[in-house]
MIVEX-528118 format. One record per residue (C-alpha): x, y, z; residue number from 1; residue in three letters; chain. Coordinates in steps of 0.001 Angstrom, whole numbers, always signed. Layout:
BEGIN
REC        px        py        pz   pos   code   unit
REC         X         Y         Z   NUM    Ala      A
...
//
This chain:
BEGIN
REC        px        py        pz   pos   code   unit
REC   -165658   -186332    -59587     1    Met      A
REC   -166678   -186692    -55911     2    Thr      A
REC   -169697   -188974    -54724     3    Thr      A
REC   -171919   -185851    -54420     4    Ser      A
REC   -171298   -184426    -57734     5    Asn      A
REC   -171945   -188224    -59287     6    Thr      A
REC   -175188   -188470    -57172     7    Ser      A
REC   -176342   -184798    -58409     8    Phe      A
REC   -175846   -185407    -62304     9    Phe      A
REC   -177185   -189015    -61984    10    Ser      A
REC   -180889   -187482    -61132    11    Arg      A
REC   -180932   -186135    -64896    12    Phe      A
REC   -181510   -188308    -67578    13    Ser      A
REC   -179716   -187832    -70765    14    Lys      A
REC   -182959   -186193    -72445    15    Ala      A
REC   -183028   -183841    -69463    16    Glu      A
REC   -179469   -182856    -70002    17    Cys      A
REC   -180166   -182062    -73693    18    Val      A
REC   -183429   -179843    -72717    19    Leu      A
REC   -180961   -177998    -70256    20    Val      A
REC   -178416   -177502    -72804    21    Leu      A
REC   -180974   -176358    -75334    22    Ile      A
REC   -182454   -173693    -72931    23    Thr      A
REC   -178592   -172535    -72092    24    Met      A
REC   -178590   -171977    -76310    25    Ile      A
REC   -181667   -170195    -76017    26    Trp      A
REC   -180746   -167805    -73353    27    Gly      A
REC   -177636   -167294    -75281    28    Gly      A
REC   -179502   -166370    -78268    29    Thr      A
REC   -181228   -162816    -77226    30    Phe      A
REC   -177529   -161318    -76825    31    Ile      A
REC   -176385   -162758    -80427    32    Leu      A
REC   -179321   -160973    -81947    33    Val      A
REC   -178868   -157864    -80359    34    Gln      A
REC   -175280   -157734    -81710    35    His      A
REC   -176803   -158756    -85288    36    Ala      A
REC   -179029   -155399    -85154    37    Met      A
REC   -175954   -153128    -85582    38    Thr      A
REC   -175505   -154436    -89053    39    Val      A
REC   -178985   -155480    -90525    40    Ser      A
REC   -182508   -154443    -90058    41    Gly      A
REC   -184845   -156601    -87891    42    Pro      A
REC   -187241   -157806    -90460    43    Met      A
REC   -184452   -158878    -92702    44    Phe      A
REC   -182875   -160818    -90285    45    Phe      A
REC   -185731   -162611    -89224    46    Val      A
REC   -186172   -163565    -92701    47    Gly      A
REC   -182535   -164997    -93132    48    Leu      A
REC   -182992   -166839    -90045    49    Arg      A
REC   -185792   -169096    -90883    50    Phe      A
REC   -184943   -169001    -94601    51    Ala      A
REC   -182012   -171160    -92901    52    Ala      A
REC   -184052   -172829    -90613    53    Ala      A
REC   -186576   -173897    -93722    54    Ala      A
REC   -183693   -175120    -96058    55    Leu      A
REC   -182576   -177533    -93066    56    Val      A
REC   -185965   -178986    -92504    57    Val      A
REC   -186505   -178955    -96431    58    Gly      A
REC   -183236   -181193    -96969    59    Leu      A
REC   -184588   -183497    -94233    60    Leu      A
REC   -188277   -183842    -95595    61    Ser      A
REC   -188136   -183550    -98947    62    Leu      A
REC   -189412   -186720    -99742    63    Arg      A
REC   -192625   -186340    -97556    64    Thr      A
REC   -193350   -182734    -99348    65    Leu      A
REC   -195200   -184626   -102018    66    Arg      A
REC   -197852   -185400    -99643    67    Asn      A
REC   -198577   -181958    -98566    68    Leu      A
REC   -202223   -181359    -98067    69    Thr      A
REC   -204376   -178342    -97706    70    Leu      A
REC   -204848   -178697    -94210    71    Leu      A
REC   -201561   -178809    -93497    72    Glu      A
REC   -200757   -175845    -95829    73    Leu      A
REC   -203441   -173595    -94214    74    Lys      A
REC   -201795   -174769    -90603    75    Ala      A
REC   -198213   -173991    -91633    76    Gly      A
REC   -199298   -170399    -92698    77    Cys      A
REC   -201123   -169511    -90011    78    Phe      A
REC   -198343   -170720    -87590    79    Ile      A
REC   -195755   -168960    -89882    80    Gly      A
REC   -197422   -165864    -89857    81    Thr      A
REC   -197538   -166125    -85957    82    Ala      A
REC   -193923   -166720    -85611    83    Ile      A
REC   -193164   -163622    -87967    84    Met      A
REC   -195135   -161423    -85599    85    Phe      A
REC   -193342   -163172    -82520    86    Gly      A
REC   -189973   -163105    -83564    87    Tyr      A
REC   -190243   -159969    -85749    88    Gly      A
REC   -191449   -157950    -82864    89    Leu      A
REC   -188993   -159522    -80488    90    Gln      A
REC   -185907   -158236    -82398    91    Thr      A
REC   -187355   -155030    -83169    92    Ile      A
REC   -187614   -154709    -79626    93    Gly      A
REC   -184319   -156004    -79000    94    Leu      A
REC   -182685   -152667    -80653    95    Gln      A
REC   -183768   -150441    -77807    96    Thr      A
REC   -183870   -152838    -74791    97    Ile      A
REC   -181567   -155086    -72888    98    Leu      A
REC   -181398   -158454    -74264    99    Ser      A
REC   -182108   -159958    -70514   100    Ser      A
REC   -185203   -157904    -70226   101    Gln      A
REC   -186182   -158984    -73706   102    Ser      A
REC   -185975   -162501    -72549   103    Ala      A
REC   -187972   -162248    -69528   104    Phe      A
REC   -190732   -160638    -71425   105    Ile      A
REC   -190809   -162797    -73982   106    Thr      A
REC   -191007   -165599    -71354   107    Ala      A
REC   -194422   -164591    -70707   108    Leu      A
REC   -195960   -166201    -73224   109    Tyr      A
REC   -196255   -169283    -71087   110    Val      A
REC   -199089   -167782    -68802   111    Pro      A
REC   -200272   -165536    -72082   112    Phe      A
REC   -201569   -168908    -73438   113    Val      A
REC   -204753   -169277    -70921   114    Pro      A
REC   -204954   -165731    -70961   115    Leu      A
REC   -205411   -165847    -74925   116    Leu      A
REC   -207559   -169079    -74690   117    Gln      A
REC   -210158   -166970    -72545   118    Trp      A
REC   -210122   -163939    -74592   119    Val      A
REC   -210670   -165430    -78449   120    Val      A
REC   -211849   -169083    -77103   121    Leu      A
REC   -213870   -168397    -74346   122    Gly      A
REC   -211880   -171120    -71859   123    Arg      A
REC   -211750   -169875    -68552   124    Arg      A
REC   -208224   -170449    -67374   125    Pro      A
REC   -207761   -172740    -63916   126    Gly      A
REC   -206709   -171850    -60842   127    Leu      A
REC   -202876   -172143    -61111   128    Met      A
REC   -202726   -170340    -64819   129    Pro      A
REC   -204773   -167581    -63073   130    Ser      A
REC   -202263   -166900    -60519   131    Ile      A
REC   -199602   -167434    -63014   132    Gly      A
REC   -201275   -164648    -65022   133    Ile      A
REC   -201287   -162444    -61869   134    Met      A
REC   -197697   -163063    -61079   135    Leu      A
REC   -196573   -162779    -64572   136    Ala      A
REC   -198441   -159030    -64561   137    Phe      A
REC   -196793   -158006    -61505   138    Ala      A
REC   -193482   -159191    -62422   139    Gly      A
REC   -193836   -157131    -65683   140    Leu      A
REC   -194427   -154108    -63960   141    Met      A
REC   -191657   -154521    -61710   142    Leu      A
REC   -189146   -155418    -64396   143    Leu      A
REC   -190090   -152552    -66478   144    Thr      A
REC   -189728   -149811    -63413   145    Gly      A
REC   -191334   -147005    -62473   146    Pro      A
REC   -192862   -146562    -66032   147    Ala      A
REC   -194271   -149927    -66222   148    Gly      A
REC   -196314   -149441    -62880   149    Ala      A
REC   -197825   -146444    -64715   150    Ala      A
REC   -198431   -148524    -67899   151    Leu      A
REC   -196278   -146318    -69607   152    Asn      A
REC   -194080   -148805    -71274   153    Phe      A
REC   -191375   -147989    -74124   154    Ser      A
REC   -191796   -148714    -77495   155    Pro      A
REC   -189001   -151751    -77131   156    Gly      A
REC   -191112   -153230    -74104   157    Glu      A
REC   -194593   -152875    -76133   158    Ile      A
REC   -192922   -154703    -79343   159    Ala      A
REC   -191428   -157498    -77258   160    Thr      A
REC   -195025   -157904    -75090   161    Leu      A
REC   -196590   -158031    -78668   162    Ile      A
REC   -194198   -160291    -79876   163    Gly      A
REC   -195016   -162702    -76600   164    Ala      A
REC   -198677   -162639    -77460   165    Ile      A
REC   -198088   -163646    -81066   166    Ala      A
REC   -195675   -166597    -79607   167    Ile      A
REC   -198459   -167518    -77309   168    Ala      A
REC   -200812   -167367    -80329   169    Ala      A
REC   -198273   -169714    -82250   170    Glu      A
REC   -198418   -172370    -79324   171    Ile      A
REC   -202472   -172343    -79465   172    Ile      A
REC   -202245   -172857    -83205   173    Leu      A
REC   -199994   -175459    -82976   174    Ile      A
REC   -201940   -177407    -80405   175    Ser      A
REC   -205247   -177232    -82514   176    Ala      A
REC   -203701   -178885    -85645   177    Tyr      A
REC   -201725   -181279    -83633   178    Ala      A
REC   -202707   -185016    -84511   179    Gly      A
REC   -204126   -183596    -87780   180    His      A
REC   -200919   -183051    -90033   181    Val      A
REC   -197569   -184218    -90664   182    Asp      A
REC   -195252   -182390    -88561   183    Ile      A
REC   -192242   -182386    -90975   184    Arg      A
REC   -194461   -180757    -93785   185    Arg      A
REC   -196253   -178322    -91336   186    Val      A
REC   -192869   -177083    -89813   187    Thr      A
REC   -191351   -176433    -93344   188    Leu      A
REC   -194302   -174629    -94253   189    Val      A
REC   -194272   -172607    -91211   190    Gln      A
REC   -190892   -171728    -91614   191    Leu      A
REC   -191130   -170937    -95296   192    Ser      A
REC   -194225   -168678    -94482   193    Thr      A
REC   -192397   -166931    -91447   194    Ala      A
REC   -189339   -166165    -93694   195    Ser      A
REC   -190922   -165081    -96811   196    Leu      A
REC   -193312   -162799    -94689   197    Leu      A
REC   -190435   -161290    -92813   198    Ser      A
REC   -188612   -160571    -96265   199    Phe      A
REC   -192057   -158917    -97426   200    Leu      A
REC   -191854   -156482    -94166   201    Met      A
REC   -188696   -155153    -95017   202    Val      A
REC   -189966   -152449    -97382   203    Val      A
REC   -192936   -151251    -95237   204    Pro      A
REC   -190572   -151287    -92331   205    Met      A
REC   -188405   -148905    -94481   206    Gly      A
REC   -185245   -151418    -93623   207    Glu      A
REC   -182228   -150495    -95924   208    Ala      A
REC   -180892   -153684    -97397   209    Leu      A
REC   -177474   -154384    -95261   210    Pro      A
REC   -174340   -154972    -96759   211    Gly      A
REC   -172175   -158369    -96549   212    Phe      A
REC   -171570   -158696    -93091   213    Ser      A
REC   -169994   -162205    -91605   214    Trp      A
REC   -171692   -161022    -88045   215    Leu      A
REC   -175054   -161154    -89869   216    Leu      A
REC   -174126   -164218    -91891   217    Leu      A
REC   -172902   -166451    -89039   218    Phe      A
REC   -175441   -165091    -86496   219    Thr      A
REC   -179032   -165747    -88983   220    Ala      A
REC   -177626   -169046    -90695   221    Val      A
REC   -176453   -170238    -87499   222    Gly      A
REC   -179413   -169502    -85462   223    Leu      A
REC   -181444   -171020    -88393   224    Gly      A
REC   -179748   -174025    -88086   225    Met      A
REC   -179565   -174500    -84487   226    Ser      A
REC   -183289   -173760    -84718   227    Ser      A
REC   -184050   -176976    -86629   228    Ala      A
REC   -181647   -178928    -84900   229    Val      A
REC   -183059   -177679    -81460   230    Ile      A
REC   -186706   -178681    -82861   231    Gln      A
REC   -185435   -182175    -83610   232    Leu      A
REC   -183458   -182692    -80011   233    Ala      A
REC   -186808   -181402    -78430   234    Met      A
REC   -189150   -183923    -80006   235    Asn      A
REC   -186638   -186953    -79138   236    Trp      A
REC   -185984   -185706    -75476   237    Ala      A
REC   -189784   -185236    -74821   238    Gln      A
REC   -190624   -188428    -75197   239    Lys      A
REC   -189134   -189485    -72049   240    Ser      A
REC   -189602   -186392    -69920   241    Val      A
REC   -192764   -185369    -68334   242    Ser      A
REC   -194172   -181926    -69749   243    Pro      A
REC   -193787   -180370    -66249   244    Thr      A
REC   -190259   -181275    -65789   245    Arg      A
REC   -189527   -179939    -69199   246    Ala      A
REC   -191598   -176907    -68356   247    Thr      A
REC   -189244   -176386    -65418   248    Leu      A
REC   -186145   -176605    -67488   249    Ile      A
REC   -187538   -174204    -70052   250    Tyr      A
REC   -188217   -171798    -67429   251    Ala      A
REC   -184711   -171233    -66904   252    Gly      A
REC   -184396   -169858    -70451   253    Glu      A
REC   -184443   -166145    -69457   254    Pro      A
REC   -182525   -167004    -66397   255    Val      A
REC   -179911   -168188    -68823   256    Trp      A
REC   -180304   -164855    -70556   257    Ala      A
REC   -179812   -162976    -67613   258    Gly      A
REC   -176806   -164676    -66805   259    Val      A
REC   -175267   -164185    -70042   260    Ile      A
REC   -176404   -160325    -70283   261    Gly      A
REC   -174652   -159612    -67048   262    Arg      A
REC   -171223   -161177    -68346   263    Ile      A
REC   -171880   -158769    -71143   264    Ala      A
REC   -172358   -155899    -68773   265    Gly      A
REC   -176179   -155579    -68463   266    Glu      A
REC   -177510   -154803    -65130   267    Arg      A
REC   -180675   -155074    -63416   268    Phe      A
REC   -181901   -152683    -60688   269    Pro      A
REC   -183228   -154754    -57529   270    Pro      A
REC   -187087   -154207    -58433   271    Phe      A
REC   -186425   -155117    -61749   272    Ala      A
REC   -184379   -158376    -60325   273    Met      A
REC   -187582   -159045    -58420   274    Leu      A
REC   -190118   -158704    -61384   275    Gly      A
REC   -187880   -161433    -63237   276    Ala      A
REC   -187993   -163726    -60569   277    Ala      A
REC   -191667   -163308    -60565   278    Leu      A
REC   -192254   -164025    -64271   279    Ile      A
REC   -190211   -167283    -63667   280    Val      A
REC   -192325   -168167    -61032   281    Leu      A
REC   -195424   -167367    -63525   282    Ala      A
REC   -193987   -169736    -66013   283    Val      A
REC   -193690   -172587    -63397   284    Ile      A
REC   -197105   -171942    -61631   285    Val      A
REC   -199078   -171576    -65153   286    Ser      A
REC   -197775   -175216    -65687   287    Glu      A
REC   -198602   -176945    -62691   288    Ile      A
REC   -201487   -179023    -62973   289    Lys      A
REC   -204231   -179431    -59972   290    Thr      A
REC   -205343   -182983    -58961   291    Arg      A
REC   -208599   -182416    -61162   292    Gly      A
REC   -206771   -181397    -63979   293    Gln      A
REC   -204373   -184487    -63628   294    Lys      A
REC   -207469   -186922    -63477   295    Ala      A
REC   -208691   -185440    -66729   296    Val      A
REC   -205633   -185949    -68175   297    Ser      A
REC   -205236   -189283    -67419   298    Leu      A
REC   -208784   -190092    -68604   299    Glu      A
REC   -208159   -188609    -71879   300    Asn      A
REC   -205074   -190601    -72391   301    Lys      A
REC   -206871   -193805    -71428   302    Leu      A
REC   -209643   -193222    -73585   303    Glu      A
REC   -207353   -192236    -76641   304    Gln      A
REC   -205282   -195723    -75944   305    Glu      A
REC   -208961   -197436    -75971   306    Arg      A
REC   -209714   -195665    -79311   307    Gln      A
REC   -206474   -196247    -80645   308    Gly      A
//
């Protein structure tokens, strides 16, 4: 290995390399789910996926379940419901739109978080999140083509867009309950809730139960198990990686999905590629803090340390 290559990789810590690997895996999940839709209905697949994840987390958290509180049960049910809508609608969308397009639309959940907080909680977004929201809207218009510019989205695009809003709601709910609950117990409840609700949606959605398929089994169980492992790896890695740097790494998720989709034969027209780039930029800009926000964050951290 040359000196230049060594110095390049030395800029990344082990934790950052783990987050990059996680982001690459995330990017590849979109096309895997799309292929799984050839042998299963979307809600059954989501139910199976999160049942596998709940099983893994349950085995790791079995001893702590006896101390489950009513607040943790409520938090897990609310978050699990948001997960069911988010991933369920995303999977429904993958039946009719490109996997890479789904990844970029899903990435809109980052600028949607401050927008949703404004609409629901009345918390007006700051300068950078506001810029991120505008960039995201422009990127969405370009990504979806002439129909998007006329606000005439396809059913798959609408489902994925609403799914991104549900994922933003999940993020807000997690933030609201963080610090008041045990993470492992809540994670198990939310994964179990998402799985159960997804299975219950099979009937009203009119899905036929799929026959046995190795593709379905390996994809759903593999994604479920990897979701549990990835969550543990993220918790470990983000102890030493700043939120801003982590966000920059996570912004690469739809990019990796686009690369993998292109290898698989998916193609974006030039305007759609520009829209995809604007969405990635919106994700990054939305997480940039101004000097005033940094000062407030530092004051809050110092106050928490004094109280602790």
